[in-house]
mmCIF file as gemmi writes it, N, C-alpha and C atoms, coordinates in Angstrom:
data_model
loop_
_atom_site.group_PDB
_atom_site.id
_atom_site.type_symbol
_atom_site.label_atom_id
_atom_site.label_alt_id
_atom_site.label_comp_id
_atom_site.label_asym_id
_atom_site.label_entity_id
_atom_site.label_seq_id
_atom_site.pdbx_PDB_ins_code
_atom_site.Cartn_x
_atom_site.Cartn_y
_atom_site.Cartn_z
_atom_site.occupancy
_atom_site.B_iso_or_equiv
_atom_site.pdbx_formal_charge
_atom_site.auth_seq_id
_atom_site.auth_asym_id
_atom_site.pdbx_PDB_model_num
ATOM 1 N N . UNK Axp A 1 ? 3.814 -4.818 5.06 1 0 ? 1 A 1
ATOM 2 C CA . UNK Axp A 1 ? 3.256 -4.461 3.76 1 0 ? 1 A 1
ATOM 3 C C . UNK Axp A 1 ? 3.899 -2.652 3.588 1 0 ? 1 A 1
ATOM 4 N N . UNK Axp A 2 ? 4.254 -2.391 2.417 1 0 ? 2 A 1
ATOM 5 C CA . UNK Axp A 2 ? 4.247 -1.019 2.554 1 0 ? 2 A 1
ATOM 6 C C . UNK Axp A 2 ? 3.27 -0.197 2.655 1 0 ? 2 A 1
ATOM 7 N N . UNK Axp A 3 ? 3.311 1.246 2.958 1 0 ? 3 A 1
ATOM 8 C CA . UNK Axp A 3 ? 2.469 1.872 2.654 1 0 ? 3 A 1
ATOM 9 C C . UNK Axp A 3 ? 2.123 2.74 1.364 1 0 ? 3 A 1
ATOM 10 N N . UNK Axp A 4 ? 3.139 2.508 1.104 1 0 ? 4 A 1
ATOM 11 C CA . UNK Axp A 4 ? 3.682 3.036 -0.961 1 0 ? 4 A 1
ATOM 12 C C . UNK Axp A 4 ? 3.399 2.489 -2.15 1 0 ? 4 A 1
ATOM 13 N N . UNK Axp A 5 ? 3.129 0.995 -1.242 1 0 ? 5 A 1
ATOM 14 C CA . UNK Axp A 5 ? 3.273 -0.671 -2.666 1 0 ? 5 A 1
ATOM 15 C C . UNK Axp A 5 ? 2.482 0.557 -3.401 1 0 ? 5 A 1
ATOM 16 N N . UNK Axp A 6 ? 1.417 0.502 -3.67 1 0 ? 6 A 1
ATOM 17 C CA . UNK Axp A 6 ? 0.849 0.682 -5.283 1 0 ? 6 A 1
ATOM 18 C C . UNK Axp A 6 ? 1.16 2.314 -5.911 1 0 ? 6 A 1
ATOM 19 N N . UNK Axp A 7 ? 1.701 2.826 -5.097 1 0 ? 7 A 1
ATOM 20 C CA . UNK Axp A 7 ? 2.187 3.908 -5.232 1 0 ? 7 A 1
ATOM 21 C C . UNK Axp A 7 ? 3.634 4.004 -6.403 1 0 ? 7 A 1
ATOM 22 N N . UNK Axp A 8 ? 4.649 3.044 -5.313 1 0 ? 8 A 1
ATOM 23 C CA . UNK Axp A 8 ? 5.727 2.132 -5.856 1 0 ? 8 A 1
ATOM 24 C C . UNK Axp A 8 ? 5.483 1.812 -7.574 1 0 ? 8 A 1
ATOM 25 N N . UNK Axp A 9 ? 4.3 1.191 -7.546 1 0 ? 9 A 1
ATOM 26 C CA . UNK Axp A 9 ? 3.986 0.02 -8.726 1 0 ? 9 A 1
ATOM 27 C C . UNK Axp A 9 ? 3.928 0.719 -9.548 1 0 ? 9 A 1
ATOM 28 N N . UNK Axp A 10 ? 3.222 1.759 -9.448 1 0 ? 10 A 1
ATOM 29 C CA . UNK Axp A 10 ? 2.351 2.855 -10.91 1 0 ? 10 A 1
ATOM 30 C C . UNK Axp A 10 ? 3.551 3.514 -10.272 1 0 ? 10 A 1
ATOM 31 N N . UNK Axp A 11 ? 4.71 3.937 -10.104 1 0 ? 11 A 1
ATOM 32 C CA . UNK Axp A 11 ? 6.359 4.609 -10.669 1 0 ? 11 A 1
ATOM 33 C C . UNK Axp A 11 ? 7.315 3.114 -11.683 1 0 ? 11 A 1
ATOM 34 N N . UNK Axp A 12 ? 6.922 2.861 -11.485 1 0 ? 12 A 1
ATOM 35 C CA . UNK Axp A 12 ? 7.959 1.646 -11.79 1 0 ? 12 A 1
ATOM 36 C C . UNK Axp A 12 ? 7.253 0.999 -13.08 1 0 ? 12 A 1
ATOM 37 N N . UNK Axp A 13 ? 6.2 0.96 -13.534 1 0 ? 13 A 1
ATOM 38 C CA . UNK Axp A 13 ? 5.617 1.235 -14.214 1 0 ? 13 A 1
ATOM 39 C C . UNK Axp A 13 ? 5.497 1.602 -15.24 1 0 ? 13 A 1
ATOM 40 N N . UNK Axp A 14 ? 5.946 2.714 -14.899 1 0 ? 14 A 1
ATOM 41 C CA . UNK Axp A 14 ? 5.566 4.262 -16.086 1 0 ? 14 A 1
ATOM 42 C C . UNK Axp A 14 ? 4.517 5.289 -16.008 1 0 ? 14 A 1
ATOM 43 N N . UNK Axp A 15 ? 3.732 4.707 -15.32 1 0 ? 15 A 1
ATOM 44 C CA . UNK Axp A 15 ? 2.084 5.256 -15.217 1 0 ? 15 A 1
ATOM 45 C C . UNK Axp A 15 ? 1.952 6.582 -14.128 1 0 ? 15 A 1
ATOM 46 N N . UNK Axp A 16 ? 3.036 6.698 -13.316 1 0 ? 16 A 1
ATOM 47 C CA . UNK Axp A 16 ? 2.678 7.764 -12.264 1 0 ? 16 A 1
ATOM 48 C C . UNK Axp A 16 ? 4.415 8.292 -12.79 1 0 ? 16 A 1
ATOM 49 N N . UNK Axp A 17 ? 4.029 9.678 -12.908 1 0 ? 17 A 1
ATOM 50 C CA . UNK Axp A 17 ? 5.059 10.342 -13.496 1 0 ? 17 A 1
ATOM 51 C C . UNK Axp A 17 ? 5.416 11.695 -12.017 1 0 ? 17 A 1
ATOM 52 N N . UNK Axp A 18 ? 6.317 11.54 -11.16 1 0 ? 18 A 1
ATOM 53 C CA . UNK Axp A 18 ? 6.533 11.952 -10.271 1 0 ? 18 A 1
ATOM 54 C C . UNK Axp A 18 ? 7.882 12.04 -9.631 1 0 ? 18 A 1
ATOM 55 N N . UNK Axp A 19 ? 8.567 12.59 -8.609 1 0 ? 19 A 1
ATOM 56 C CA . UNK Axp A 19 ? 10.1 12.38 -8.887 1 0 ? 19 A 1
ATOM 57 C C . UNK Axp A 19 ? 10.234 11.726 -7.569 1 0 ? 19 A 1
ATOM 58 N N . UNK Axp A 20 ? 9.285 11.586 -6.62 1 0 ? 20 A 1
ATOM 59 C CA . UNK Axp A 20 ? 9.944 10.077 -5.762 1 0 ? 20 A 1
ATOM 60 C C . UNK Axp A 20 ? 8.644 9.977 -5.354 1 0 ? 20 A 1
ATOM 61 N N . UNK Axp A 21 ? 8.783 8.691 -4.7 1 0 ? 21 A 1
ATOM 62 C CA . UNK Axp A 21 ? 7.234 8.458 -4.276 1 0 ? 21 A 1
ATOM 63 C C . UNK Axp A 21 ? 6.699 8.999 -2.815 1 0 ? 21 A 1
ATOM 64 N N . UNK Axp A 22 ? 7.588 9.45 -2.217 1 0 ? 22 A 1
ATOM 65 C CA . UNK Axp A 22 ? 7.008 10.436 -1.182 1 0 ? 22 A 1
ATOM 66 C C . UNK Axp A 22 ? 6.017 11.556 -1.503 1 0 ? 22 A 1
ATOM 67 N N . UNK Axp A 23 ? 6.728 12.194 -2.575 1 0 ? 23 A 1
ATOM 68 C CA . UNK Axp A 23 ? 5.278 13.208 -3.655 1 0 ? 23 A 1
ATOM 69 C C . UNK Axp A 23 ? 4.248 12.912 -3.762 1 0 ? 23 A 1
ATOM 70 N N . UNK Axp A 24 ? 4.536 11.821 -4.285 1 0 ? 24 A 1
ATOM 71 C CA . UNK Axp A 24 ? 2.989 10.731 -4.931 1 0 ? 24 A 1
ATOM 72 C C . UNK Axp A 24 ? 2.35 10.52 -3.493 1 0 ? 24 A 1
ATOM 73 N N . UNK Axp A 25 ? 2.74 10.228 -2.148 1 0 ? 25 A 1
ATOM 74 C CA . UNK Axp A 25 ? 2.188 10.175 -1.498 1 0 ? 25 A 1
ATOM 75 C C . UNK Axp A 25 ? 1.352 10.753 -1.189 1 0 ? 25 A 1
ATOM 76 N N . UNK Axp A 26 ? 2.074 12.141 -0.301 1 0 ? 26 A 1
ATOM 77 C CA . UNK Axp A 26 ? 1.632 13.446 0.09 1 0 ? 26 A 1
ATOM 78 C C . UNK Axp A 26 ? 0.934 13.786 -1.245 1 0 ? 26 A 1
ATOM 79 N N . UNK Axp A 27 ? 0.402 14.117 -2.269 1 0 ? 27 A 1
ATOM 80 C CA . UNK Axp A 27 ? -0.305 14.476 -2.893 1 0 ? 27 A 1
ATOM 81 C C . UNK Axp A 27 ? -1.798 13.094 -2.581 1 0 ? 27 A 1
ATOM 82 N N . UNK Axp A 28 ? -1.428 12.091 -3.068 1 0 ? 28 A 1
ATOM 83 C CA . UNK Axp A 28 ? -2.521 11.485 -2.555 1 0 ? 28 A 1
ATOM 84 C C . UNK Axp A 28 ? -3.464 11.651 -1.32 1 0 ? 28 A 1
ATOM 85 N N . UNK Axp A 29 ? -2.193 11.654 -0.465 1 0 ? 29 A 1
ATOM 86 C CA . UNK Axp A 29 ? -2.895 11.787 1.459 1 0 ? 29 A 1
ATOM 87 C C . UNK Axp A 29 ? -3.593 13.222 1.549 1 0 ? 29 A 1
ATOM 88 N N . UNK Axp A 30 ? -2.815 14.255 1.41 1 0 ? 30 A 1
ATOM 89 C CA . UNK Axp A 30 ? -3.216 15.481 1.549 1 0 ? 30 A 1
ATOM 90 C C . UNK Axp A 30 ? -4.249 15.407 0.385 1 0 ? 30 A 1
ATOM 91 N N . UNK Axp A 31 ? -4.529 14.957 -0.629 1 0 ? 31 A 1
ATOM 92 C CA . UNK Axp A 31 ? -6.283 15.528 -1.013 1 0 ? 31 A 1
ATOM 93 C C . UNK Axp A 31 ? -6.926 14.91 -0.706 1 0 ? 31 A 1
ATOM 94 N N . UNK Axp A 32 ? -6.388 13.306 0.105 1 0 ? 32 A 1
ATOM 95 C CA . UNK Axp A 32 ? -7.726 12.911 0.963 1 0 ? 32 A 1
ATOM 96 C C . UNK Axp A 32 ? -7.888 13.302 2.178 1 0 ? 32 A 1
ATOM 97 N N . UNK Axp A 33 ? -7.429 13.812 2.979 1 0 ? 33 A 1
ATOM 98 C CA . UNK Axp A 33 ? -7.553 14.32 3.937 1 0 ? 33 A 1
ATOM 99 C C . UNK Axp A 33 ? -8.379 15.81 3.418 1 0 ? 33 A 1
ATOM 100 N N . UNK Axp A 34 ? -8.043 16.288 3.227 1 0 ? 34 A 1
ATOM 101 C CA . UNK Axp A 34 ? -8.649 18.01 2.718 1 0 ? 34 A 1
ATOM 102 C C . UNK Axp A 34 ? -10.176 17.337 1.993 1 0 ? 34 A 1
ATOM 103 N N . UNK Axp A 35 ? -9.947 16.301 1.457 1 0 ? 35 A 1
ATOM 104 C CA . UNK Axp A 35 ? -11.517 16.748 0.857 1 0 ? 35 A 1
ATOM 105 C C . UNK Axp A 35 ? -12.327 15.902 1.494 1 0 ? 35 A 1
ATOM 106 N N . UNK Axp A 36 ? -11.958 14.837 2.576 1 0 ? 36 A 1
ATOM 107 C CA . UNK Axp A 36 ? -12.374 14.809 3.288 1 0 ? 36 A 1
ATOM 108 C C . UNK Axp A 36 ? -13.581 15.812 4.338 1 0 ? 36 A 1
ATOM 109 N N . UNK Axp A 37 ? -12.401 16.873 4.488 1 0 ? 37 A 1
ATOM 110 C CA . UNK Axp A 37 ? -12.98 18.235 5.061 1 0 ? 37 A 1
ATOM 111 C C . UNK Axp A 37 ? -14.502 18.34 4.353 1 0 ? 37 A 1
ATOM 112 N N . UNK Axp A 38 ? -13.807 18.904 3.253 1 0 ? 38 A 1
ATOM 113 C CA . UNK Axp A 38 ? -14.923 19.625 1.932 1 0 ? 38 A 1
ATOM 114 C C . UNK Axp A 38 ? -15.982 18.618 2.054 1 0 ? 38 A 1
ATOM 115 N N . UNK Axp A 39 ? -15.854 17.092 2.278 1 0 ? 39 A 1
ATOM 116 C CA . UNK Axp A 39 ? -17.098 16.753 1.617 1 0 ? 39 A 1
ATOM 117 C C . UNK Axp A 39 ? -17.998 16.447 3.087 1 0 ? 39 A 1
ATOM 118 N N . UNK Axp A 40 ? -17.499 16.859 4.304 1 0 ? 40 A 1
ATOM 119 C CA . UNK Axp A 40 ? -18.406 16.962 5.444 1 0 ? 40 A 1
ATOM 120 C C . UNK Axp A 40 ? -19.09 18.612 5.574 1 0 ? 40 A 1
ATOM 121 N N . UNK Axp A 41 ? -18.015 19.064 4.814 1 0 ? 41 A 1
ATOM 122 C CA . UNK Axp A 41 ? -19.475 20.49 4.522 1 0 ? 41 A 1
ATOM 123 C C . UNK Axp A 41 ? -20.525 21.194 4.053 1 0 ? 41 A 1
ATOM 124 N N . UNK Axp A 42 ? -21.082 21.309 4.142 1 0 ? 42 A 1
ATOM 125 C CA . UNK Axp A 42 ? -22.354 20.978 3.454 1 0 ? 42 A 1
ATOM 126 C C . UNK Axp A 42 ? -22.054 22.571 1.548 1 0 ? 42 A 1
ATOM 127 N N . UNK Axp A 43 ? -22.574 22.187 0.931 1 0 ? 43 A 1
ATOM 128 C CA . UNK Axp A 43 ? -22.552 22.54 -0.054 1 0 ? 43 A 1
ATOM 129 C C . UNK Axp A 43 ? -21.418 21.588 -1.427 1 0 ? 43 A 1
ATOM 130 N N . UNK Axp A 44 ? -20.799 20.687 -0.621 1 0 ? 44 A 1
ATOM 131 C CA . UNK Axp A 44 ? -19.848 20.096 -1.916 1 0 ? 44 A 1
ATOM 132 C C . UNK Axp A 44 ? -20.593 19.371 -2.569 1 0 ? 44 A 1
ATOM 133 N N . UNK Axp A 45 ? -19.817 19.63 -4.013 1 0 ? 45 A 1
ATOM 134 C CA . UNK Axp A 45 ? -20.718 18.516 -4.851 1 0 ? 45 A 1
ATOM 135 C C . UNK Axp A 45 ? -20.716 17.137 -4.654 1 0 ? 45 A 1
ATOM 136 N N . UNK Axp A 46 ? -21.895 16.591 -4.856 1 0 ? 46 A 1
ATOM 137 C CA . UNK Axp A 46 ? -22.546 15.248 -4.702 1 0 ? 46 A 1
ATOM 138 C C . UNK Axp A 46 ? -21.005 14.62 -5.916 1 0 ? 46 A 1
ATOM 139 N N . UNK Axp A 47 ? -20.501 14.814 -6.913 1 0 ? 47 A 1
ATOM 140 C CA . UNK Axp A 47 ? -19.813 13.561 -7.658 1 0 ? 47 A 1
ATOM 141 C C . UNK Axp A 47 ? -17.933 14.211 -6.647 1 0 ? 47 A 1
ATOM 142 N N . UNK Axp A 48 ? -17.747 14.914 -5.108 1 0 ? 48 A 1
ATOM 143 C CA . UNK Axp A 48 ? -17.055 15.809 -4.944 1 0 ? 48 A 1
ATOM 144 C C . UNK Axp A 48 ? -15.425 14.305 -5.223 1 0 ? 48 A 1
ATOM 145 N N . UNK Axp A 49 ? -15.981 13.116 -4.77 1 0 ? 49 A 1
ATOM 146 C CA . UNK Axp A 49 ? -14.77 12.502 -4.45 1 0 ? 49 A 1
ATOM 147 C C . UNK Axp A 49 ? -13.731 11.743 -5.782 1 0 ? 49 A 1
ATOM 148 N N . UNK Axp A 50 ? -14.96 11.673 -6.559 1 0 ? 50 A 1
ATOM 149 C CA . UNK Axp A 50 ? -14.786 11.605 -8.575 1 0 ? 50 A 1
ATOM 150 C C . UNK Axp A 50 ? -13.871 12.567 -9.069 1 0 ? 50 A 1
ATOM 151 N N . UNK Axp A 51 ? -14.564 13.967 -8.347 1 0 ? 51 A 1
ATOM 152 C CA . UNK Axp A 51 ? -13.195 15.286 -8.885 1 0 ? 51 A 1
ATOM 153 C C . UNK Axp A 51 ? -12.15 15.398 -8.163 1 0 ? 51 A 1
ATOM 154 N N . UNK Axp A 52 ? -11.929 14.619 -6.337 1 0 ? 52 A 1
ATOM 155 C CA . UNK Axp A 52 ? -10.655 14.559 -6.422 1 0 ? 52 A 1
ATOM 156 C C . UNK Axp A 52 ? -9.88 13.146 -7.047 1 0 ? 52 A 1
ATOM 157 N N . UNK Axp A 53 ? -10.397 12.178 -7.307 1 0 ? 53 A 1
ATOM 158 C CA . UNK Axp A 53 ? -9.78 11.214 -7.606 1 0 ? 53 A 1
ATOM 159 C C . UNK Axp A 53 ? -9.146 11.214 -8.948 1 0 ? 53 A 1
ATOM 160 N N . UNK Axp A 54 ? -9.551 11.642 -9.643 1 0 ? 54 A 1
ATOM 161 C CA . UNK Axp A 54 ? -9.537 12.557 -10.99 1 0 ? 54 A 1
ATOM 162 C C . UNK Axp A 54 ? -8.321 13.374 -10.679 1 0 ? 54 A 1
ATOM 163 N N . UNK Axp A 55 ? -8.605 14.486 -9.993 1 0 ? 55 A 1
ATOM 164 C CA . UNK Axp A 55 ? -7.222 15.216 -10.224 1 0 ? 55 A 1
ATOM 165 C C . UNK Axp A 55 ? -5.737 14.584 -9.757 1 0 ? 55 A 1
ATOM 166 N N . UNK Axp A 56 ? -6.317 13.522 -8.281 1 0 ? 56 A 1
ATOM 167 C CA . UNK Axp A 56 ? -4.814 13.106 -8.521 1 0 ? 56 A 1
ATOM 168 C C . UNK Axp A 56 ? -3.823 12.214 -8.823 1 0 ? 56 A 1
ATOM 169 N N . UNK Axp A 57 ? -4.952 11.113 -9.974 1 0 ? 57 A 1
ATOM 170 C CA . UNK Axp A 57 ? -4.7 10.572 -11.403 1 0 ? 57 A 1
ATOM 171 C C . UNK Axp A 57 ? -4.269 11.603 -12.243 1 0 ? 57 A 1
ATOM 172 N N . UNK Axp A 58 ? -4.225 12.955 -12.614 1 0 ? 58 A 1
ATOM 173 C CA . UNK Axp A 58 ? -3.99 13.226 -13.313 1 0 ? 58 A 1
ATOM 174 C C . UNK Axp A 58 ? -2.14 13.909 -13.195 1 0 ? 58 A 1
ATOM 175 N N . UNK Axp A 59 ? -2.474 14.487 -11.638 1 0 ? 59 A 1
ATOM 176 C CA . UNK Axp A 59 ? -1.669 15.236 -11.158 1 0 ? 59 A 1
ATOM 177 C C . UNK Axp A 59 ? -0.192 13.791 -11.087 1 0 ? 59 A 1
ATOM 178 N N . UNK Axp A 60 ? -0.466 12.882 -10.637 1 0 ? 60 A 1
ATOM 179 C CA . UNK Axp A 60 ? 0.619 11.483 -10.944 1 0 ? 60 A 1
ATOM 180 C C . UNK Axp A 60 ? 0.568 11.951 -12.064 1 0 ? 60 A 1
ATOM 181 N N . UNK Axp A 61 ? 0.546 11.877 -13.167 1 0 ? 61 A 1
ATOM 182 C CA . UNK Axp A 61 ? 0.556 11.479 -15.031 1 0 ? 61 A 1
ATOM 183 C C . UNK Axp A 61 ? 0.106 10.342 -15.677 1 0 ? 61 A 1
ATOM 184 N N . UNK Axp A 62 ? -1.398 10.012 -15.268 1 0 ? 62 A 1
ATOM 185 C CA . UNK Axp A 62 ? -2.471 9.862 -15.804 1 0 ? 62 A 1
ATOM 186 C C . UNK Axp A 62 ? -2.919 10.691 -16.858 1 0 ? 62 A 1
ATOM 187 N N . UNK Axp A 63 ? -2.927 10.156 -17.898 1 0 ? 63 A 1
ATOM 188 C CA . UNK Axp A 63 ? -4.158 10.853 -19.014 1 0 ? 63 A 1
ATOM 189 C C . UNK Axp A 63 ? -5.624 11.122 -18.852 1 0 ? 63 A 1
ATOM 190 N N . UNK Axp A 64 ? -5.43 11.952 -19.337 1 0 ? 64 A 1
ATOM 191 C CA . UNK Axp A 64 ? -7.324 12.103 -19.107 1 0 ? 64 A 1
ATOM 192 C C . UNK Axp A 64 ? -8.094 10.971 -19.058 1 0 ? 64 A 1
ATOM 193 N N . UNK Axp A 65 ? -8.417 10.362 -19.884 1 0 ? 65 A 1
ATOM 194 C CA . UNK Axp A 65 ? -9.309 9.079 -20.718 1 0 ? 65 A 1
ATOM 195 C C . UNK Axp A 65 ? -9.17 7.888 -19.125 1 0 ? 65 A 1
ATOM 196 N N . UNK Axp A 66 ? -7.722 7.49 -19.061 1 0 ? 66 A 1
ATOM 197 C CA . UNK Axp A 66 ? -7.846 6.538 -18.405 1 0 ? 66 A 1
ATOM 198 C C . UNK Axp A 66 ? -8.371 7.299 -16.911 1 0 ? 66 A 1
ATOM 199 N N . UNK Axp A 67 ? -7.605 8.223 -16.469 1 0 ? 67 A 1
ATOM 200 C CA . UNK Axp A 67 ? -8.339 8.941 -15.415 1 0 ? 67 A 1
ATOM 201 C C . UNK Axp A 67 ? -9.7 9.603 -15.014 1 0 ? 67 A 1
ATOM 202 N N . UNK Axp A 68 ? -10.125 9.676 -15.325 1 0 ? 68 A 1
ATOM 203 C CA . UNK Axp A 68 ? -11.758 9.637 -15.631 1 0 ? 68 A 1
ATOM 204 C C . UNK Axp A 68 ? -12.416 8.29 -15.373 1 0 ? 68 A 1
ATOM 205 N N . UNK Axp A 69 ? -11.636 7.671 -16.192 1 0 ? 69 A 1
ATOM 206 C CA . UNK Axp A 69 ? -12.326 5.927 -15.684 1 0 ? 69 A 1
ATOM 207 C C . UNK Axp A 69 ? -12.215 5.355 -14.914 1 0 ? 69 A 1
ATOM 208 N N . UNK Axp A 70 ? -11.034 4.977 -14.367 1 0 ? 70 A 1
ATOM 209 C CA . UNK Axp A 70 ? -10.746 5.29 -12.83 1 0 ? 70 A 1
ATOM 210 C C . UNK Axp A 70 ? -11.551 5.738 -12.031 1 0 ? 70 A 1
ATOM 211 N N . UNK Axp A 71 ? -11.458 6.74 -12.229 1 0 ? 71 A 1
ATOM 212 C CA . UNK Axp A 71 ? -12.649 7.581 -11.148 1 0 ? 71 A 1
ATOM 213 C C . UNK Axp A 71 ? -13.705 7.704 -10.955 1 0 ? 71 A 1
ATOM 214 N N . UNK Axp A 72 ? -13.912 7.354 -12.122 1 0 ? 72 A 1
ATOM 215 C CA . UNK Axp A 72 ? -15.593 6.97 -11.946 1 0 ? 72 A 1
ATOM 216 C C . UNK Axp A 72 ? -16.299 5.048 -11.834 1 0 ? 72 A 1
ATOM 217 N N . UNK Axp A 73 ? -14.817 4.79 -11.863 1 0 ? 73 A 1
ATOM 218 C CA . UNK Axp A 73 ? -15.612 3.249 -12.18 1 0 ? 73 A 1
ATOM 219 C C . UNK Axp A 73 ? -16.364 3.092 -10.236 1 0 ? 73 A 1
ATOM 220 N N . UNK Axp A 74 ? -17.058 1.882 -10.695 1 0 ? 74 A 1
ATOM 221 C CA . UNK Axp A 74 ? -17.435 1.384 -10.227 1 0 ? 74 A 1
ATOM 222 C C . UNK Axp A 74 ? -17.307 0.837 -8.628 1 0 ? 74 A 1
ATOM 223 N N . UNK Axp A 75 ? -17.3 1.167 -7.583 1 0 ? 75 A 1
ATOM 224 C CA . UNK Axp A 75 ? -16.28 0.549 -6.221 1 0 ? 75 A 1
ATOM 225 C C . UNK Axp A 75 ? -16.795 -1.027 -6.158 1 0 ? 75 A 1
ATOM 226 N N . UNK Axp A 76 ? -15.868 -1.816 -5.412 1 0 ? 76 A 1
ATOM 227 C CA . UNK Axp A 76 ? -16.009 -3.437 -5.578 1 0 ? 76 A 1
ATOM 228 C C . UNK Axp A 76 ? -17.176 -3.117 -4.011 1 0 ? 76 A 1
ATOM 229 N N . UNK Axp A 77 ? -17.72 -4.175 -3.9 1 0 ? 77 A 1
ATOM 230 C CA . UNK Axp A 77 ? -18.671 -4.897 -2.998 1 0 ? 77 A 1
ATOM 231 C C . UNK Axp A 77 ? -17.897 -4.981 -1.38 1 0 ? 77 A 1
ATOM 232 N N . UNK Axp A 78 ? -17.402 -4.479 -0.734 1 0 ? 78 A 1
ATOM 233 C CA . UNK Axp A 78 ? -16.61 -5.269 0.356 1 0 ? 78 A 1
ATOM 234 C C . UNK Axp A 78 ? -17.599 -5.618 1.484 1 0 ? 78 A 1
ATOM 235 N N . UNK Axp A 79 ? -16.322 -5.886 2.276 1 0 ? 79 A 1
ATOM 236 C CA . UNK Axp A 79 ? -16.842 -6.874 4.184 1 0 ? 79 A 1
ATOM 237 C C . UNK Axp A 79 ? -16.967 -5.205 4.991 1 0 ? 79 A 1
ATOM 238 N N . UNK Axp A 80 ? -18.149 -5.15 5.778 1 0 ? 80 A 1
ATOM 239 C CA . UNK Axp A 80 ? -17.912 -4.271 6.583 1 0 ? 80 A 1
ATOM 240 C C . UNK Axp A 80 ? -16.721 -4.818 7.326 1 0 ? 80 A 1
ATOM 241 N N . UNK Axp A 81 ? -15.721 -3.536 8.085 1 0 ? 81 A 1
ATOM 242 C CA . UNK Axp A 81 ? -14.806 -3.774 8.535 1 0 ? 81 A 1
ATOM 243 C C . UNK Axp A 81 ? -14.95 -4.359 10.272 1 0 ? 81 A 1
ATOM 244 N N . UNK Axp A 82 ? -14.111 -4.988 10.94 1 0 ? 82 A 1
ATOM 245 C CA . UNK Axp A 82 ? -13.801 -5.853 11.573 1 0 ? 82 A 1
ATOM 246 C C . UNK Axp A 82 ? -12.761 -5.15 12.64 1 0 ? 82 A 1
ATOM 247 N N . UNK Axp A 83 ? -13.424 -5.176 13.966 1 0 ? 83 A 1
ATOM 248 C CA . UNK Axp A 83 ? -12.549 -4.567 15.108 1 0 ? 83 A 1
ATOM 249 C C . UNK Axp A 83 ? -12.977 -3.858 16.356 1 0 ? 83 A 1
ATOM 250 N N . UNK Axp A 84 ? -12.232 -4.002 17.401 1 0 ? 84 A 1
ATOM 251 C CA . UNK Axp A 84 ? -12.926 -3.301 19.055 1 0 ? 84 A 1
ATOM 252 C C . UNK Axp A 84 ? -13.54 -2.31 18.232 1 0 ? 84 A 1
ATOM 253 N N . UNK Axp A 85 ? -12.798 -1.377 17.829 1 0 ? 85 A 1
ATOM 254 C CA . UNK Axp A 85 ? -13.109 0.437 17.653 1 0 ? 85 A 1
ATOM 255 C C . UNK Axp A 85 ? -14.831 0.395 16.609 1 0 ? 85 A 1
ATOM 256 N N . UNK Axp A 86 ? -14.669 -0.638 15.258 1 0 ? 86 A 1
ATOM 257 C CA . UNK Axp A 86 ? -15.699 -0.409 14.599 1 0 ? 86 A 1
ATOM 258 C C . UNK Axp A 86 ? -17.006 -1.276 15.213 1 0 ? 86 A 1
ATOM 259 N N . UNK Axp A 87 ? -16.89 -2.005 16.253 1 0 ? 87 A 1
ATOM 260 C CA . UNK Axp A 87 ? -17.989 -2.955 16.826 1 0 ? 87 A 1
ATOM 261 C C . UNK Axp A 87 ? -18.881 -1.601 17.703 1 0 ? 87 A 1
ATOM 262 N N . UNK Axp A 88 ? -18.003 -0.728 18.491 1 0 ? 88 A 1
ATOM 263 C CA . UNK Axp A 88 ? -18.493 0.218 19.415 1 0 ? 88 A 1
ATOM 264 C C . UNK Axp A 88 ? -19.126 1.391 18.877 1 0 ? 88 A 1
ATOM 265 N N . UNK Axp A 89 ? -18.904 1.482 17.5 1 0 ? 89 A 1
ATOM 266 C CA . UNK Axp A 89 ? -18.974 2.425 16.284 1 0 ? 89 A 1
ATOM 267 C C . UNK Axp A 89 ? -20.925 1.692 15.702 1 0 ? 89 A 1
ATOM 268 N N . UNK Axp A 90 ? -20.487 0.631 15.373 1 0 ? 90 A 1
ATOM 269 C CA . UNK Axp A 90 ? -21.782 0.208 15.336 1 0 ? 90 A 1
ATOM 270 C C . UNK Axp A 90 ? -22.533 0.015 16.514 1 0 ? 90 A 1
ATOM 271 N N . UNK Axp A 91 ? -22.166 -0.635 18.043 1 0 ? 91 A 1
ATOM 272 C CA . UNK Axp A 91 ? -23.537 -0.887 19.334 1 0 ? 91 A 1
ATOM 273 C C . UNK Axp A 91 ? -23.851 0.544 19.421 1 0 ? 91 A 1
ATOM 274 N N . UNK Axp A 92 ? -23.332 1.813 19.189 1 0 ? 92 A 1
ATOM 275 C CA . UNK Axp A 92 ? -23.729 2.94 19.081 1 0 ? 92 A 1
ATOM 276 C C . UNK Axp A 92 ? -23.904 4.709 18.377 1 0 ? 92 A 1
ATOM 277 N N . UNK Axp A 93 ? -24.646 4.036 17.057 1 0 ? 93 A 1
ATOM 278 C CA . UNK Axp A 93 ? -24.428 4.88 16.059 1 0 ? 93 A 1
ATOM 279 C C . UNK Axp A 93 ? -25.224 6.148 16.265 1 0 ? 93 A 1
ATOM 280 N N . UNK Axp A 94 ? -24.364 7.188 16.076 1 0 ? 94 A 1
ATOM 281 C CA . UNK Axp A 94 ? -24.734 8.409 16.114 1 0 ? 94 A 1
ATOM 282 C C . UNK Axp A 94 ? -25.928 8.925 15.594 1 0 ? 94 A 1
ATOM 283 N N . UNK Axp A 95 ? -26.683 9.98 16.249 1 0 ? 95 A 1
ATOM 284 C CA . UNK Axp A 95 ? -27.882 10.466 15.326 1 0 ? 95 A 1
ATOM 285 C C . UNK Axp A 95 ? -28.061 11.04 14 1 0 ? 95 A 1
ATOM 286 N N . UNK Axp A 96 ? -28.515 11.68 13.1 1 0 ? 96 A 1
ATOM 287 C CA . UNK Axp A 96 ? -28.497 12.202 11.664 1 0 ? 96 A 1
ATOM 288 C C . UNK Axp A 96 ? -28.986 13.801 12.764 1 0 ? 96 A 1
């Protein structure tokens, strides 16, 4: 599975307007990495994740209405991740 598959699909469908898939990847991953850092610091707005997603989708070329709808859509229910690392984290929760 390609690490850029969803971005490639968006570009192929004309929904993302970027010169190359690596530009889209770097934009999204840069926002993710620095966005996490911002959210870990005191004072980040409660809706900061939605603000970042909205900005990334707009930068990729989506219009304001569609980007806002996607950025604020409810997240699907997921199962807890499995694996040794997650078992260790669950076995040794960090104090608040």
